Residue, then its C-alpha position, 0 to 999 in steps of 0.5 A: m500499500v502506497y500509505l504506509w511508505l509515502v506518509p514517513v517520507v513525506t513527514v521526514i520531509s516536510f520536516l527537513l524541508t521546516a529547518a532549511l527554510r528556517r535557516y533560509a528565513l535567518a540568513r534573508s532575514i525574512i522575520d516577523i517582528p512582533n508589533a500592536r497588531s501580533s499575539h507574539t513578543i519575540p523576532t520568529p521566521r516565517g515562511g514555512g508553511v512552504a514545506i508543507v505545500l511542496t511535500f503535499l504537492a510532490s506526492i500527487p504525481v506518486f498517486g496519479s502514478f499508481e493508479m490511486a486517485p483520478w487524475q482529476q480529483l489531483i488535479a483539481v486540488g494540486g493546481a489549486g493548492a499551488a496558484v494559492a500558495v504562489i500568491g501568498f508566498m509573492d505576498d509574504h515577500g512583497h505585497i499584492a493588493a486585496r482585489w488582484r489577491l482575491l481574483g487570485h482567489f477565485g480563480a484558483g477556486v473556480w480552476a477546481l471547481a471545474w476540474l471536480g464538476g462544481l458543487p454535487p447535490i447536497t441535502l439541507f433539513g432532509t430536503n435533496l437539492n441540486l443547485y446548479w449555477v448557483g450552487h457552484f457560485l455557492a461552493a467557489v465563495y466557500l472555497v475563497w472564505l475558507l482560505n481567507l480565514y484560515n490566513f486571519m486563524d493562524g495567529i498564534d503557535g501551531i494552531a493551524s496546523v492542529e486544525a488542519l491535523s485534527a480535521c484531516l486524521g479525523a476526516c481519514l477515520l471517516y473515510w474509512l468507517i464509511d468504506a470510502q478509502e479511495l478518499i483518504w489519500g488527501p488528507a493522509m499526505l496533508a497530515a502528514a505534510v503538517v505533521g513535519f511543520l508543526c515540529w518546528n511550530f509548536p508552541p513556542a513557534r520556532i518559524f511561523m507558516g505565512d501566507a503561502g500556507s495558510g492560505f494553501l491549507g484553507i483551499t486544500l481542505g476546502v476542496l478535498s470537501l468537495q471531493a467527498a461531497w461527489i462521493s458522499p454528500k453526508m461527508l461535505w457536513a462533516w467535513v463542516i463540522l471538522l473544521g467549526v472552530f477555525i469557520v465560527d470565530a473568524t465569520f463571528t469575528l468578521i461579522r462583528r467587526l463589518l457591523r461596527g464598521d471596522k475595516v475588516y482589510e486591516a489587521h487586526r487581533s480582535h478573533a476568540y483565540q487571540f482574546a484567550s491567548r492573552r488571558f491565558g498569556k500562552h498560546l499552548p493552552v489554546t492551541l490544546a484545547v482547539a486540538a481537544i474540541n475538534l477530537f472530543w466534540l467536532l470528530p464524534v458529531a462528525f460521526a453521528v451525522t456520517r454513520l448514525g443518520l444525524d442530519g448534516a445540517w442539524g449536525v452543523l447546529i449542534a456542533y457550532v452552537p457551543l462554539i457560538i456561545l465560546a466566541f461569545k466567552f472570549h469577545a470574538g470581534k470586540l474592539e480591543t483595547p489598549 
């Protein structure tokens, strides 16, 4: 089985590549300097997420060659992820206007949807719906929002890596339980690539992910969720549940800032996880709490959707209610005080 040898290989290469990127960033002074909007206090090299990008993309031809996954799926996730990573890399090393970034993000989303066939029919509160072009547009918005919110949520040590790892391993388990092993390659390889990077990014982080890595993770997770929806519509809801911590915090914060009239494109540190890290004085408790929520709350709800017959939309509502309460508790989107 390809997974048996490719998973450790990808992990080791990601680990070594992250180390090399750290040395490169230090030599070229590609350093994230703390400021008033930062959640860290020590200058730290950035751009390590490129290791995740390169190792995951390198695994794609292997799966195509062994016919472990259809080339259409591989091209969809690889092309979209690579495009977003390039945009993020360029933004990490300079600056790209927000409108051009957004255009590039939508282009990547359309690319993925074109190869996947768009949004498949979904089940909403027991009703089967085929939304056609409206659904394809909503799917593009979903992908763009997911990649951007992943960028927003990558603000403290290890949190973005732990979220991706938890969601991917949870998805692998659910795929195995519903006998959809043909889907496991994506989340398994992404998890392997993330583990290698996480060894350097776990609190206290020795290198940050950067926009190239966070955007890549966001759109890749989104494409994998749509890919799964073509096999089992319930798996789309399961992915939305597994990614609930990031979706709720980022969406709740954005809505609250929009209602207040803030410039939402400006940097800030008013997400719930950022308030929580300041309250506890450390990043580690918050990162571990995210992992615990994913494992002990969101994964069981996703299991209930895929195996116990719980309606997917109801599952999302059940999963999200405690997360919304936590967002209130930790003041997500609240105006920051000096």
